[in-house]
N, C-alpha and C positions, 0 to 999 in steps of 0.2 A: 271197658274194652280199654285195650292196651294203648296209651299214647301214642307209639308208634305208629301202631293199627290206627290211630283216628287222623295219625298227619296224613299216612300217604293215601287215606280215603280222601280228607279236604281236599286233596293235592291234588289228586282223580276227579272231583267235582270242578275243581278248578280247569284241569284242563278239558272238562267235559264242557262246562261253560264255553271259555273262549273257542271252544274247535267248532261249538257251535257257533258263535256269533261268527264267525268268521264264515260257516258255511251260511248262513243266513245274509251275509253283507255279498257273498258271490252271489246267491240267489234274486237278489232286489239287483245288482248290477249286470247279470247272465248276458252273454252276447246272444243265445237262442230262448226259445220257448222252451225244448224241452235241457237245456243246460240250466234254465231257471228252477222249474219242475224237481229236476233231479236234487239239485241242489236244495229248494226249500224242502225238501223230503228228506233227505239227511238229516239238516239242520235241526229237520224238530224232534225226527227219531233221538240228536243228540245231547239234545235241549231237554227231551222227554228225558231217556239216564241222567243228567244234571238232578234234576229235580228228583228225581230217587233218588239218588247218591245220599244227596245232602239234608232228607226228610227223612228217611228209613231211619237210621241210628236213629237210638235215644241216646243222645249227650245233651251235653251244653250249650248250644249250639252262640247261645252267647254272648258265653268267655272264648269261643273257638271260632268266632266269626272275622277277628283281628286277623287273626291266622289266616283263614280263606280271603281272607281281603290282599291279602304280602303274594300270597300263592297268587290268587289271580293275576294282580298286576302282574309276576313276572311270570308269569305264562304268556298274556295277552299282549305285550310289548314286545315278546321272541315272536309269538305267530305276528306281531303286526310287523316286524325288523323281518324276518327267513317268506313269509308271504306275501305278502306288500309292499313291501322295499323302502317302507316307513322307519328311518331309522331314527332312536330314540335319540333328546337334545338334551343338552349340558339342565335345561328346567326339569325336565322330564325327570333327568336319573337322576338328582336330588330329590326332588318329589317322592320319586319311587324310595329313595334312602330313608326321609321319613314312612314312608307305608309302611315299610319294612320292621323297622323301628317300632311303630306302633303296634305292629302286629304282635313282635316278642312282648315285647314288655303287655296287652293285655293278655296275652296266652297265660302270660306269670302270675298274675294277678290274684 
C-alpha cells in the first residue's frame, strides 16, 4: 500500500476516533434522554467505523502508531477547541509538538 494512502487512512481513523469520542461525551452529558440516546448510537457507529479502519488493512501498525497518535492529537485538540470551547494551553501545545515530532521520528525508523 502506498505511504500516502496509509497516511490518509490513518488520518481518517484519527478523525473517526476523535469524532466518536466527542459524540460519546455528548451522550454522557446530553440534556434530554433522546439526545443522549441519539449521540450514543452515533458514537457507537463512528467508533465501530474507526475500529474497522485501523484493523482491516494489513500494515505494520506498530511502526505507524506514532503517526496515528500525532494525527489523533491534532484532530482531538481541534475538536476540543471548536466543539467544546477548550482552547489549547502553552503546555498542551508544547507537549503536542513533542507528540508530532515523535510520530515523525517513529514513522521514519
